[in-house]
Every structure is written in C-alpha cells, then in structure tokens.
N, C-alpha and C positions, 0 to 999 in steps of 0.2 A: 421778725417780719415787720417791715415799715408800713405805716398806714399810707393808703393811696391818696394822692392829691385830688382835688376837685377836677383838675384838668383831665385826669384819667377817666372820669365818668362822663365827660362831655359827649361822647359818642352815644351813650344811652339816652341822654336828653334829646339830642338831635334826631336819633332814630324814632323816638316817641313823637317828636314834632313832625317828622316826615310821614309817619303813619296817619297822622291827623289830616294830611293834605286831602285825602278823599272826602272826608266829611266836610272839611272847610270849603271844598269846591262844589259839592253836590247839594248840600243842605240849602244854601240860598236860592239855588235854581228851583228846587222842589217847592220851597216856600213861596217864591215868586209866582210859580205856575198855579198853585192852589189859590193864592190870593186873587190872581187875575181871573181864574175860572169862577171863583165865588162872586167877584164883582161883575163879571159878564152875566151871570145868572140874575143878579140883582138889578142891573141896569139894562139887560137885554141887548148887549153890544157884542154878541158872539162874533168872532173870537178875538176881537181887537185888544181888549184889556189883558187877556191871557197872554197874548204875544208880547205886549209892552212889558208886563211884569216879569215874564220869563227872561226877556233881555235885561231887565234891571237886575234880576237874580244872577244872570251870567256875569254881568259887570261886578256885582258884589262878590261873587265867588272868586273872580280873578283878582280883585283888590285884596281879599283875604289871602289868596295864594301868594301874591307879591309881598305882603307883610310878613308872612311866615318865612319865605325864602330870605328876605332881608334880615330877619331876626336870626336865622341860622348863620348866614354869612357874616353878620356883624359880630357874633360871638366867637368866630374863629380867630 
C-alpha cells in the first residue's frame, strides 16, 4: 500500500476551515455587541455605541470570512 500524498488530505483541512466559518463570523459580532453595550452603560449613550460596535463586529466578521475563503481558494 502506497502512502497517501498531502494532496489527498487537503479536503480534510479545507472542511475544517469551512466548519470554522460560523465561529469566525459570529464571534466578532457578539464581542462588538457586548463591548458597545458595556460602553453604553458606562457613558449613558444607550443604544448608540452598541449599534456602532455591532456594525464594527459585522465588518470584522466579514473580513475574517473573506480571508478564510481566499485561503481555501489559494490552496487549490
């Protein structure tokens, strides 16, 4: 039996990266929301900072998503 080449295992690595998409997209949004909510409580600016930091988290989540997709497509 011949040993398998690293190319044969590429699908395993790519599927692991694909499963990480959920965490890569959701985590920055949740962190941004809680940072904004905490700052709103501290500065009494309800709900403006929460909204701003949630949108920053959404942007960061999509940047992470695009980086992950480009990493997968670059390795093909």
